[in-house]
Biopython code that builds the backbone (N, CA, C, O; Angstrom):
import numpy as np
from Bio.PDB.StructureBuilder import StructureBuilder

atoms = [
    (1, "MET", "N", (-64.537, 290.100, 106.383)),
    (1, "MET", "CA", (-65.322, 291.351, 106.399)),
    (1, "MET", "C", (-64.010, 292.117, 107.224)),
    (1, "MET", "O", (-63.423, 291.606, 108.178)),
    (2, "THR", "N", (-63.700, 293.440, 106.637)),
    (2, "THR", "CA", (-62.137, 294.372, 107.051)),
    (2, "THR", "C", (-63.139, 295.229, 108.217)),
    (2, "THR", "O", (-64.306, 295.550, 107.996)),
    (3, "SER", "N", (-62.477, 295.471, 109.334)),
    (3, "SER", "CA", (-62.896, 296.429, 110.439)),
    (3, "SER", "C", (-63.481, 298.104, 109.890)),
    (3, "SER", "O", (-64.228, 298.894, 110.467)),
    (4, "LYS", "N", (-62.821, 298.192, 108.636)),
    (4, "LYS", "CA", (-63.680, 299.719, 107.903)),
    (4, "LYS", "C", (-64.442, 298.999, 107.619)),
    (4, "LYS", "O", (-65.017, 298.961, 108.707)),
    (5, "GLU", "N", (-65.199, 298.064, 106.772)),
    (5, "GLU", "CA", (-66.116, 297.718, 106.376)),
    (5, "GLU", "C", (-67.531, 297.340, 107.667)),
    (5, "GLU", "O", (-68.761, 297.357, 107.698)),
    (6, "ARG", "N", (-66.603, 297.085, 108.401)),
    (6, "ARG", "CA", (-67.709, 295.957, 109.602)),
    (6, "ARG", "C", (-68.443, 297.682, 109.906)),
    (6, "ARG", "O", (-69.625, 297.837, 110.213)),
    (7, "ALA", "N", (-67.480, 298.792, 109.741)),
    (7, "ALA", "CA", (-67.016, 300.127, 110.733)),
    (7, "ALA", "C", (-68.667, 300.483, 109.977)),
    (7, "ALA", "O", (-69.720, 300.475, 110.615)),
    (8, "LYS", "N", (-68.578, 300.688, 108.952)),
    (8, "LYS", "CA", (-69.494, 301.511, 107.918)),
    (8, "LYS", "C", (-71.239, 300.713, 108.072)),
    (8, "LYS", "O", (-72.208, 301.435, 108.307)),
    (9, "LEU", "N", (-71.360, 299.519, 107.938)),
    (9, "LEU", "CA", (-71.999, 298.862, 108.058)),
    (9, "LEU", "C", (-73.150, 299.205, 109.811)),
    (9, "LEU", "O", (-74.308, 299.598, 109.951)),
    (10, "ARG", "N", (-72.307, 298.893, 110.591)),
    (10, "ARG", "CA", (-72.164, 299.639, 112.084)),
    (10, "ARG", "C", (-73.023, 300.718, 112.374)),
    (10, "ARG", "O", (-73.965, 300.841, 113.158)),
    (11, "GLY", "N", (-72.242, 301.806, 111.203)),
    (11, "GLY", "CA", (-73.244, 303.454, 110.959)),
    (11, "GLY", "C", (-74.919, 302.637, 110.233)),
    (11, "GLY", "O", (-75.995, 302.361, 110.763)),
    (12, "LEU", "N", (-74.479, 302.513, 109.071)),
    (12, "LEU", "CA", (-75.889, 302.442, 108.663)),
    (12, "LEU", "C", (-76.731, 301.661, 109.326)),
    (12, "LEU", "O", (-77.900, 301.835, 108.983)),
    (13, "ALA", "N", (-76.562, 300.855, 110.157)),
    (13, "ALA", "CA", (-77.146, 299.954, 110.664)),
    (13, "ALA", "C", (-77.691, 301.234, 112.273)),
    (13, "ALA", "O", (-78.410, 300.765, 113.155)),
    (14, "ASN", "N", (-77.317, 302.387, 112.338)),
    (14, "ASN", "CA", (-77.820, 302.570, 113.843)),
    (14, "ASN", "C", (-79.281, 303.737, 112.588)),
    (14, "ASN", "O", (-80.089, 304.436, 113.200)),
    (15, "ARG", "N", (-79.310, 303.722, 111.632)),
    (15, "ARG", "CA", (-80.840, 303.766, 110.533)),
    (15, "ARG", "C", (-81.680, 303.030, 110.667)),
    (15, "ARG", "O", (-82.835, 303.437, 110.539)),
    (16, "VAL", "N", (-81.374, 301.428, 111.030)),
    (16, "VAL", "CA", (-82.385, 300.778, 110.267)),
    (16, "VAL", "C", (-83.122, 299.944, 111.664)),
    (16, "VAL", "O", (-82.389, 299.307, 112.421)),
    (17, "PRO", "N", (-84.670, 300.026, 111.914)),
    (17, "PRO", "CA", (-85.145, 299.942, 113.126)),
    (17, "PRO", "C", (-85.181, 298.444, 112.963)),
    (17, "PRO", "O", (-85.208, 297.844, 111.889)),
    (18, "SER", "N", (-85.176, 297.842, 114.350)),
    (18, "SER", "CA", (-85.247, 296.740, 115.193)),
    (18, "SER", "C", (-86.364, 295.630, 114.015)),
    (18, "SER", "O", (-87.156, 296.289, 113.341)),
    (19, "LEU", "N", (-86.390, 294.604, 113.876)),
    (19, "LEU", "CA", (-87.238, 294.067, 113.025)),
    (19, "LEU", "C", (-87.810, 292.550, 114.086)),
    (19, "LEU", "O", (-88.910, 292.043, 114.305)),
    (20, "TYR", "N", (-86.825, 292.339, 114.391)),
    (20, "TYR", "CA", (-87.441, 290.637, 114.965)),
    (20, "TYR", "C", (-87.153, 290.996, 116.007)),
    (20, "TYR", "O", (-86.789, 292.109, 116.386)),
    (21, "GLN", "N", (-87.355, 289.699, 116.753)),
    (21, "GLN", "CA", (-87.604, 289.919, 118.533)),
    (21, "GLN", "C", (-86.907, 288.542, 118.605)),
    (21, "GLN", "O", (-87.419, 287.787, 117.779)),
    (22, "VAL", "N", (-85.746, 287.854, 119.428)),
    (22, "VAL", "CA", (-86.525, 286.773, 120.060)),
    (22, "VAL", "C", (-86.562, 286.573, 121.364)),
    (22, "VAL", "O", (-85.737, 286.991, 122.176)),
    (23, "GLY", "N", (-87.711, 285.804, 121.628)),
    (23, "GLY", "CA", (-88.318, 285.459, 122.802)),
    (23, "GLY", "C", (-87.788, 284.436, 123.712)),
    (23, "GLY", "O", (-86.584, 284.185, 123.769)),
    (24, "LYS", "N", (-88.693, 283.833, 124.437)),
    (24, "LYS", "CA", (-89.012, 282.816, 125.141)),
    (24, "LYS", "C", (-88.612, 281.470, 124.419)),
    (24, "LYS", "O", (-87.774, 280.680, 124.852)),
    (25, "ASP", "N", (-89.259, 281.342, 123.378)),
    (25, "ASP", "CA", (-89.397, 280.286, 122.261)),
    (25, "ASP", "C", (-88.230, 280.197, 121.765)),
    (25, "ASP", "O", (-88.175, 279.261, 120.968)),
    (26, "GLY", "N", (-87.031, 280.886, 121.906)),
    (26, "GLY", "CA", (-85.835, 281.447, 120.921)),
    (26, "GLY", "C", (-86.183, 281.096, 119.338)),
    (26, "GLY", "O", (-87.301, 281.435, 118.948)),
    (27, "ILE", "N", (-85.194, 280.363, 118.299)),
    (27, "ILE", "CA", (-85.396, 280.574, 117.419)),
    (27, "ILE", "C", (-85.870, 279.277, 116.869)),
    (27, "ILE", "O", (-85.617, 278.089, 117.072)),
    (28, "SER", "N", (-87.043, 280.298, 115.710)),
    (28, "SER", "CA", (-88.106, 278.959, 115.206)),
    (28, "SER", "C", (-87.358, 278.515, 113.923)),
    (28, "SER", "O", (-86.222, 278.982, 113.837)),
    (29, "ASP", "N", (-87.694, 277.837, 113.068)),
    (29, "ASP", "CA", (-88.056, 277.658, 112.012)),
    (29, "ASP", "C", (-88.682, 278.795, 110.595)),
    (29, "ASP", "O", (-88.202, 279.010, 109.482)),
    (30, "ASN", "N", (-89.613, 279.194, 111.103)),
    (30, "ASN", "CA", (-89.959, 280.135, 110.679)),
    (30, "ASN", "C", (-89.737, 281.640, 110.450)),
    (30, "ASN", "O", (-90.115, 282.290, 109.475)),
    (31, "MET", "N", (-88.980, 282.124, 111.644)),
    (31, "MET", "CA", (-88.261, 282.909, 112.166)),
    (31, "MET", "C", (-87.049, 282.826, 111.058)),
    (31, "MET", "O", (-87.045, 283.672, 110.164)),
    (32, "ILE", "N", (-85.925, 281.729, 111.102)),
    (32, "ILE", "CA", (-85.003, 281.635, 110.161)),
    (32, "ILE", "C", (-85.448, 281.901, 109.136)),
    (32, "ILE", "O", (-84.500, 282.390, 108.522)),
    (33, "LYS", "N", (-86.801, 281.910, 108.139)),
    (33, "LYS", "CA", (-87.323, 281.783, 107.064)),
    (33, "LYS", "C", (-87.336, 283.420, 106.557)),
    (33, "LYS", "O", (-87.178, 283.956, 105.460)),
    (34, "GLN", "N", (-87.616, 283.943, 107.975)),
    (34, "GLN", "CA", (-87.883, 285.361, 107.824)),
    (34, "GLN", "C", (-86.741, 286.201, 107.614)),
    (34, "GLN", "O", (-86.844, 287.281, 107.032)),
    (35, "ILE", "N", (-85.997, 285.897, 107.919)),
    (35, "ILE", "CA", (-84.755, 287.073, 108.593)),
    (35, "ILE", "C", (-83.843, 286.281, 107.628)),
    (35, "ILE", "O", (-82.688, 286.420, 108.031)),
    (36, "ASP", "N", (-83.903, 285.169, 106.036)),
    (36, "ASP", "CA", (-83.480, 284.713, 105.419)),
    (36, "ASP", "C", (-84.210, 286.214, 104.333)),
    (36, "ASP", "O", (-83.841, 287.233, 103.750)),
    (37, "ASP", "N", (-85.206, 285.559, 104.572)),
    (37, "ASP", "CA", (-86.176, 287.190, 103.088)),
    (37, "ASP", "C", (-85.671, 288.522, 103.207)),
    (37, "ASP", "O", (-85.331, 289.297, 102.313)),
    (38, "ALA", "N", (-85.674, 288.703, 104.740)),
    (38, "ALA", "CA", (-85.332, 290.197, 105.026)),
    (38, "ALA", "C", (-83.530, 290.871, 104.515)),
    (38, "ALA", "O", (-82.979, 291.931, 104.218)),
    (39, "LEU", "N", (-83.259, 289.595, 104.663)),
    (39, "LEU", "CA", (-81.207, 289.837, 104.669)),
    (39, "LEU", "C", (-81.443, 289.902, 102.783)),
    (39, "LEU", "O", (-80.807, 290.637, 102.028)),
    (40, "ASN", "N", (-82.387, 289.039, 102.433)),
    (40, "ASN", "CA", (-82.514, 289.046, 100.789)),
    (40, "ASN", "C", (-82.951, 290.194, 100.274)),
    (40, "ASN", "O", (-82.260, 290.573, 99.329)),
    (41, "ALA", "N", (-83.660, 290.743, 100.492)),
    (41, "ALA", "CA", (-84.815, 292.256, 100.417)),
    (41, "ALA", "C", (-83.551, 292.869, 101.161)),
    (41, "ALA", "O", (-82.726, 292.992, 100.256)),
    (42, "ARG", "N", (-83.196, 293.144, 101.887)),
    (42, "ARG", "CA", (-82.265, 294.561, 102.787)),
    (42, "ARG", "C", (-80.943, 294.225, 102.887)),
    (42, "ARG", "O", (-80.287, 295.249, 103.076)),
    (43, "GLU", "N", (-80.090, 292.997, 102.833)),
    (43, "GLU", "CA", (-78.807, 292.716, 103.092)),
    (43, "GLU", "C", (-78.566, 292.982, 104.652)),
    (43, "GLU", "O", (-77.979, 292.201, 105.400)),
    (44, "LEU", "N", (-79.152, 294.296, 105.041)),
    (44, "LEU", "CA", (-78.096, 294.740, 106.786)),
    (44, "LEU", "C", (-79.519, 294.588, 107.082)),
    (44, "LEU", "O", (-80.346, 294.896, 106.223)),
    (45, "ILE", "N", (-80.077, 293.884, 108.868)),
    (45, "ILE", "CA", (-80.912, 293.374, 110.128)),
    (45, "ILE", "C", (-81.415, 293.352, 110.318)),
    (45, "ILE", "O", (-82.316, 292.635, 109.884)),
    (46, "LYS", "N", (-81.512, 294.702, 111.899)),
    (46, "LYS", "CA", (-81.489, 294.326, 113.109)),
    (46, "LYS", "C", (-82.366, 294.058, 113.526)),
    (46, "LYS", "O", (-83.468, 294.395, 113.092)),
    (47, "GLY", "N", (-82.023, 292.898, 115.166)),
    (47, "GLY", "CA", (-83.071, 292.523, 115.530)),
    (47, "GLY", "C", (-82.875, 292.703, 117.486)),
    (47, "GLY", "O", (-82.155, 293.666, 117.749)),
    (48, "ASN", "N", (-83.212, 292.211, 118.309)),
    (48, "ASN", "CA", (-83.225, 292.201, 119.613)),
    (48, "ASN", "C", (-83.933, 290.460, 120.342)),
    (48, "ASN", "O", (-84.754, 289.573, 120.111)),
    (49, "VAL", "N", (-82.919, 290.875, 121.274)),
    (49, "VAL", "CA", (-83.658, 289.295, 122.444)),
    (49, "VAL", "C", (-84.545, 289.972, 123.428)),
    (49, "VAL", "O", (-84.389, 291.039, 124.022)),
    (50, "LEU", "N", (-85.542, 289.075, 123.464)),
    (50, "LEU", "CA", (-86.053, 289.717, 124.371)),
    (50, "LEU", "C", (-85.621, 289.119, 125.830)),
    (50, "LEU", "O", (-84.873, 288.141, 125.835)),
    (51, "GLU", "N", (-86.030, 289.625, 126.957)),
    (51, "GLU", "CA", (-84.989, 289.507, 128.413)),
    (51, "GLU", "C", (-85.803, 287.967, 128.912)),
    (51, "GLU", "O", (-85.191, 287.148, 129.597)),
    (52, "ASN", "N", (-87.448, 287.698, 128.395)),
    (52, "ASN", "CA", (-87.372, 286.520, 129.229)),
    (52, "ASN", "C", (-86.839, 285.124, 128.217)),
    (52, "ASN", "O", (-87.021, 283.955, 128.554)),
    (53, "SER", "N", (-86.201, 285.530, 127.014)),
    (53, "SER", "CA", (-84.947, 284.941, 126.095)),
    (53, "SER", "C", (-84.383, 284.000, 126.925)),
    (53, "SER", "O", (-84.333, 284.399, 128.089)),
    (54, "MET", "N", (-83.874, 282.730, 126.724)),
    (54, "MET", "CA", (-82.700, 281.615, 127.376)),
    (54, "MET", "C", (-81.906, 281.899, 126.254)),
    (54, "MET", "O", (-81.226, 280.926, 125.927)),
    (55, "MET", "N", (-81.763, 282.838, 125.591)),
    (55, "MET", "CA", (-80.381, 283.024, 124.451)),
    (55, "MET", "C", (-79.802, 284.220, 125.037)),
    (55, "MET", "O", (-80.530, 284.945, 125.714)),
    (56, "SER", "N", (-78.712, 284.482, 124.877)),
    (56, "SER", "CA", (-78.311, 285.937, 124.828)),
    (56, "SER", "C", (-78.176, 286.447, 123.771)),
    (56, "SER", "O", (-77.681, 285.654, 122.970)),
    (57, "ALA", "N", (-78.401, 287.525, 123.311)),
    (57, "ALA", "CA", (-78.260, 288.052, 122.099)),
    (57, "ALA", "C", (-77.058, 287.916, 121.352)),
    (57, "ALA", "O", (-77.097, 288.230, 120.162)),
    (58, "ARG", "N", (-75.612, 287.352, 122.026)),
    (58, "ARG", "CA", (-74.730, 287.057, 121.100)),
    (58, "ARG", "C", (-74.626, 285.292, 120.746)),
    (58, "ARG", "O", (-74.046, 284.746, 119.808)),
    (59, "GLU", "N", (-75.297, 284.771, 121.704)),
    (59, "GLU", "CA", (-75.736, 283.157, 120.889)),
    (59, "GLU", "C", (-76.741, 283.556, 119.756)),
    (59, "GLU", "O", (-76.622, 283.103, 118.618)),
    (60, "ALA", "N", (-77.818, 284.494, 120.145)),
    (60, "ALA", "CA", (-79.153, 284.569, 118.920)),
    (60, "ALA", "C", (-78.271, 284.857, 117.751)),
    (60, "ALA", "O", (-78.225, 283.980, 116.888)),
    (61, "ALA", "N", (-77.479, 286.067, 117.557)),
    (61, "ALA", "CA", (-77.277, 286.163, 116.741)),
    (61, "ALA", "C", (-76.485, 285.327, 115.577)),
    (61, "ALA", "O", (-76.623, 285.221, 114.358)),
    (62, "GLU", "N", (-75.384, 284.661, 116.776)),
    (62, "GLU", "CA", (-74.092, 283.725, 115.827)),
    (62, "GLU", "C", (-74.997, 282.619, 115.376)),
    (62, "GLU", "O", (-74.746, 282.145, 114.268)),
    (63, "GLU", "N", (-76.215, 282.031, 116.185)),
    (63, "GLU", "CA", (-77.193, 280.929, 115.544)),
    (63, "GLU", "C", (-77.586, 281.495, 114.100)),
    (63, "GLU", "O", (-77.434, 280.737, 113.141)),
    (64, "LEU", "N", (-78.085, 282.788, 113.890)),
    (64, "LEU", "CA", (-78.675, 282.757, 113.238)),
    (64, "LEU", "C", (-77.911, 283.198, 111.745)),
    (64, "LEU", "O", (-78.236, 283.068, 110.565)),
    (65, "ALA", "N", (-76.914, 283.690, 112.337)),
    (65, "ALA", "CA", (-76.036, 284.177, 111.124)),
    (65, "ALA", "C", (-75.473, 282.927, 110.720)),
    (65, "ALA", "O", (-75.262, 282.753, 109.519)),
    (66, "ALA", "N", (-75.128, 281.797, 111.766)),
    (66, "ALA", "CA", (-74.917, 280.397, 110.799)),
    (66, "ALA", "C", (-75.719, 279.667, 110.142)),
    (66, "ALA", "O", (-75.376, 278.721, 109.433)),
    (67, "LYS", "N", (-77.303, 280.203, 110.400)),
    (67, "LYS", "CA", (-78.600, 279.586, 109.544)),
    (67, "LYS", "C", (-78.776, 280.391, 109.091)),
    (67, "LYS", "O", (-79.963, 280.548, 109.376)),
    (68, "THR", "N", (-78.458, 281.353, 108.376)),
    (68, "THR", "CA", (-78.809, 282.235, 106.939)),
    (68, "THR", "C", (-78.042, 282.565, 106.427)),
    (68, "THR", "O", (-78.227, 283.601, 105.789)),
    (69, "ASP", "N", (-76.518, 281.828, 106.359)),
    (69, "ASP", "CA", (-75.353, 282.027, 105.764)),
    (69, "ASP", "C", (-75.043, 283.986, 105.714)),
    (69, "ASP", "O", (-74.935, 284.620, 104.665)),
    (70, "SER", "N", (-74.971, 284.501, 106.921)),
    (70, "SER", "CA", (-75.034, 286.069, 107.196)),
    (70, "SER", "C", (-74.130, 286.388, 108.337)),
    (70, "SER", "O", (-74.101, 285.700, 109.357)),
    (71, "GLN", "N", (-73.565, 287.196, 108.191)),
    (71, "GLN", "CA", (-72.260, 287.663, 109.085)),
    (71, "GLN", "C", (-73.139, 288.276, 110.170)),
    (71, "GLN", "O", (-74.263, 288.772, 110.096)),
    (72, "VAL", "N", (-72.009, 288.039, 111.573)),
    (72, "VAL", "CA", (-72.615, 288.682, 112.908)),
    (72, "VAL", "C", (-72.250, 290.394, 112.489)),
    (72, "VAL", "O", (-71.609, 290.351, 111.438)),
    (73, "VAL", "N", (-72.394, 291.543, 112.843)),
    (73, "VAL", "CA", (-71.733, 292.716, 112.123)),
    (73, "VAL", "C", (-71.664, 293.329, 113.669)),
    (73, "VAL", "O", (-70.921, 294.290, 113.867)),
    (74, "GLN", "N", (-72.382, 292.811, 114.678)),
    (74, "GLN", "CA", (-72.749, 294.293, 115.784)),
    (74, "GLN", "C", (-73.555, 293.214, 116.926)),
    (74, "GLN", "O", (-74.398, 292.359, 116.651)),
    (75, "VAL", "N", (-73.121, 293.485, 117.968)),
    (75, "VAL", "CA", (-73.918, 292.788, 119.505)),
    (75, "VAL", "C", (-73.861, 294.474, 120.708)),
    (75, "VAL", "O", (-72.933, 294.886, 121.404)),
    (76, "ILE", "N", (-74.530, 294.749, 120.606)),
    (76, "ILE", "CA", (-74.641, 295.422, 122.051)),
    (76, "ILE", "C", (-76.189, 295.293, 122.688)),
    (76, "ILE", "O", (-77.336, 295.459, 122.273)),
    (77, "GLY", "N", (-75.572, 294.918, 123.876)),
    (77, "GLY", "CA", (-76.709, 294.691, 125.164)),
    (77, "GLY", "C", (-77.402, 293.754, 124.722)),
    (77, "GLY", "O", (-76.871, 292.648, 124.624)),
    (78, "ASN", "N", (-79.120, 293.980, 124.236)),
    (78, "ASN", "CA", (-79.736, 293.126, 123.782)),
    (78, "ASN", "C", (-79.954, 293.248, 122.220)),
    (78, "ASN", "O", (-81.018, 292.928, 121.690)),
    (79, "LYS", "N", (-79.195, 293.587, 121.736)),
    (79, "LYS", "CA", (-79.636, 294.219, 119.871)),
    (79, "LYS", "C", (-78.394, 293.826, 118.988)),
    (79, "LYS", "O", (-77.221, 294.135, 119.201)),
    (80, "PHE", "N", (-78.866, 293.132, 118.025)),
    (80, "PHE", "CA", (-77.560, 292.520, 117.049)),
    (80, "PHE", "C", (-78.314, 292.820, 115.322)),
    (80, "PHE", "O", (-79.458, 292.946, 114.885)),
    (81, "VAL", "N", (-77.075, 292.831, 114.809)),
    (81, "VAL", "CA", (-76.998, 293.114, 113.684)),
    (81, "VAL", "C", (-76.436, 291.893, 112.938)),
    (81, "VAL", "O", (-75.410, 291.300, 113.272)),
    (82, "LEU", "N", (-77.340, 291.531, 111.728)),
    (82, "LEU", "CA", (-76.734, 290.686, 110.319)),
    (82, "LEU", "C", (-76.515, 291.629, 109.282)),
    (82, "LEU", "O", (-76.879, 292.804, 109.246)),
    (83, "TYR", "N", (-75.728, 290.823, 108.244)),
    (83, "TYR", "CA", (-75.456, 291.363, 107.385)),
    (83, "TYR", "C", (-74.933, 290.468, 106.223)),
    (83, "TYR", "O", (-73.796, 290.078, 106.491)),
    (84, "ARG", "N", (-75.562, 289.831, 104.539)),
    (84, "ARG", "CA", (-75.661, 289.256, 103.713)),
    (84, "ARG", "C", (-75.349, 289.970, 102.334)),
    (84, "ARG", "O", (-76.178, 290.854, 102.119)),
    (85, "ARG", "N", (-74.647, 289.879, 101.599)),
    (85, "ARG", "CA", (-74.235, 290.654, 100.320)),
    (85, "ARG", "C", (-75.281, 289.967, 99.782)),
    (85, "ARG", "O", (-75.764, 288.894, 100.142)),
    (86, "THR", "N", (-75.639, 290.819, 98.723)),
    (86, "THR", "CA", (-76.767, 290.023, 97.891)),
    (86, "THR", "C", (-76.676, 290.764, 96.239)),
    (86, "THR", "O", (-76.083, 291.820, 96.015)),
    (87, "GLU", "N", (-77.167, 290.210, 95.533)),
    (87, "GLU", "CA", (-76.619, 290.032, 93.421)),
    (87, "GLU", "C", (-76.800, 291.939, 93.265)),
    (87, "GLU", "O", (-76.159, 292.621, 92.466)),
    (88, "LYS", "N", (-78.053, 292.577, 94.470)),
    (88, "LYS", "CA", (-78.099, 294.204, 94.119)),
    (88, "LYS", "C", (-77.225, 294.662, 94.871)),
    (88, "LYS", "O", (-77.287, 295.872, 94.651)),
    (89, "ASN", "N", (-76.265, 294.457, 95.793)),
    (89, "ASN", "CA", (-75.166, 295.099, 95.936)),
    (89, "ASN", "C", (-75.958, 296.845, 96.811)),
    (89, "ASN", "O", (-75.706, 298.013, 96.516)),
    (90, "LEU", "N", (-76.959, 296.265, 97.945)),
    (90, "LEU", "CA", (-77.631, 297.444, 98.201)),
    (90, "LEU", "C", (-76.211, 298.128, 99.114)),
    (90, "LEU", "O", (-75.827, 299.052, 98.397)),
    (91, "CYS", "N", (-75.695, 298.091, 99.818)),
    (91, "CYS", "CA", (-74.861, 298.592, 100.877)),
    (91, "CYS", "C", (-73.435, 298.226, 100.048)),
    (91, "CYS", "O", (-72.594, 297.372, 100.329)),
    (92, "GLU", "N", (-73.463, 298.987, 99.156)),
    (92, "GLU", "CA", (-72.136, 299.140, 98.307)),
    (92, "GLU", "C", (-70.762, 299.438, 98.976)),
    (92, "GLU", "O", (-70.409, 300.512, 99.463)),
    (93, "MET", "N", (-70.094, 298.338, 98.906)),
    (93, "MET", "CA", (-68.895, 298.306, 99.883)),
    (93, "MET", "C", (-67.248, 299.092, 99.144)),
    (93, "MET", "O", (-66.222, 299.127, 99.823)),
]
sb = StructureBuilder()
sb.init_structure("model")
sb.init_model(0)
sb.init_chain("A")
sb.init_seg("    ")
for serial, (resi, resn, name, xyz) in enumerate(atoms, 1):
    if name == "N":
        sb.init_residue(resn, " ", resi, " ")
    sb.init_atom(name, np.array(xyz, "f"), 0.0, 1.0, " ", f" {name:<3s}", serial, name[0])
structure = sb.get_structure()
């Protein structure tokens, strides 16, 4: 992904609500399935890591990206943004 594409996705992510939270239980198989389904439907999702989690936002984003075959667009504070292109091509690049 180029820096120009990443910048466009960051701009689109500003309007996306945070849908998923990683808490003290970490990342479960059920969460991975839900995020995978959301990426198929939306391409771009935002999540956050709660303070009681044993993971940082960067660690959570990288693990989720690896397990859902997506890319980390941005990590700021406790929030992260993931992107995976689908056949629908919702976020035209």
